[in-house]
C-alpha positions in Angstrom: 69.4 78.7 62.3 70.9 75.2 62.7 74.7 74.9 62.8 76.6 71.8 61.6 79.1 71.8 64.4 76.3 72.0 67.0 74.6 68.8 65.7 72.2 70.8 63.6 71.0 72.8 66.5 70.9 76.6 66.6 73.3 78.4 69.0 70.3 79.7 71.0 69.0 76.1 71.3 72.3 74.9 72.7 72.5 77.8 75.1 69.0 77.2 76.4 69.6 73.5 76.9 72.5 74.4 79.3 70.9 77.5 81.0 70.8 75.7 84.3 74.6 75.8 84.4 74.7 79.6 84.1 75.4 81.4 87.3 74.2 85.0 87.6 76.2 87.4 89.8 74.1 90.1 91.5 77.0 92.1 92.8 78.3 94.0 89.7 81.4 95.3 91.6 82.6 91.7 92.2 81.9 90.9 88.6 84.0 93.9 87.4 86.9 92.8 89.7 87.0 89.4 88.0 87.8 91.1 84.6 90.6 93.5 85.9 94.1 93.2 84.5 96.4 91.2 86.9 100.1 91.7 87.3 102.7 90.7 89.9 104.9 93.4 91.4 107.5 93.5 94.2 106.9 96.4 96.5 110.1 98.2 97.2 111.4 99.0 100.7 109.8 102.5 100.5 106.4 100.9 99.7 106.3 101.9 96.0 106.1 100.0 92.7 105.6 100.9 89.1 103.0 100.1 86.4 103.8 101.4 82.9 106.5 103.7 84.3 103.9 105.3 86.7 105.0 105.2 90.4 102.5 104.0 92.9 102.7 104.1 96.7 101.0 101.9 99.2 100.9 100.9 102.9 104.4 100.3 104.4 103.3 96.8 105.5 103.6 95.6 101.9 107.3 96.8 101.7 109.7 94.2 100.3 106.8 91.7 99.4 105.5 90.3 96.2 101.9 91.1 95.5 99.3 90.9 92.8 98.0 94.2 91.4 94.6 94.3 89.8 93.5 97.4 87.8 91.6 98.7 84.8 94.0 100.5 82.3 91.8 103.6 82.5 92.7 103.9 86.2 96.3 104.7 85.2 95.1 108.0 83.7 93.2 109.1 86.8 95.3 110.1 89.8 92.3 109.7 92.1 91.7 106.0 91.4 93.5 103.4 93.4 94.8 100.1 92.0 93.9 97.1 94.1 96.4 94.8 95.9 95.6 91.1 96.3 97.2 88.3 98.1 95.9 84.7 97.9 92.9 86.0 95.8 91.8 88.3 98.6 91.9 92.1 98.5 94.4 93.2 101.1 94.9 96.9 100.2 95.3 99.5 97.5 97.8 101.9 96.1 97.7 105.4 94.6 99.7 107.3 92.1 102.5 109.3 93.7 101.8 113.0 93.6 105.4 114.3 93.3 104.4 117.9 93.9 102.6 117.1 97.2 105.2 114.6 98.2 108.0 117.2 97.8 106.3 119.5 100.3 105.3 116.8 102.8 106.8 117.1 106.3 108.6 113.9 107.4 108.6 112.4 110.8 111.8 112.8 112.7 113.4 114.4 115.7 111.8 117.8 116.3 114.1 120.8 116.1 115.2 122.3 119.5 114.6 119.1 121.5 116.8 118.3 124.4 118.4 114.8 124.2 119.9 113.6 127.4 122.3 110.7 127.7 124.1 109.4 130.7 127.3 111.2 129.9 126.2 114.3 128.0 123.3 116.5 127.1 122.7 117.5 123.5 120.3 120.0 122.0 119.3 119.5 118.4 119.4 122.8 116.7 118.7 124.0 113.1 118.3 127.3 111.3 114.7 128.4 112.0 114.2 129.5 108.4 115.1 126.1 107.0 112.4 123.6 107.3 113.3 119.9 107.5 111.8 118.2 104.4 112.7 115.4 102.1 111.9 116.0 98.4 111.1 112.8 96.6 111.6 114.6 93.3 115.1 115.5 94.4 115.7 111.9 95.4 114.7 110.8 92.0 117.1 113.3 90.4 119.9 112.2 92.7 120.0 115.6 94.4 120.0 114.3 98.0 
């Protein structure tokens, strides 16, 4: 049906006259990435950032840097889906929702218990109660317990 603002052409006629300008994308994954929400975030020193009060963790190499996060809002409801990290319009990494339960029981790297440390002047042996395991609880940190 002709339209007055299209010089009395129908919308389909106008579209077909410009069909040579239409570019088809065969890779649907790339097409979906173009329509993701985009936000800027500064990754904290512990490699975390928040989206809608949800804490995400990423690779330590992004710590203290400003990055662009791309995501679908449905991904925020699924703890298994990672949000994408971009820099200069290129995907450089991803981030996952922090699992506080798992994080609270994760062993941290540090000096092993019972290891002999020798210095030029003295010899030290790091000791701890064998029943007490060295862990850091992220949940306790958030509550201010440690």
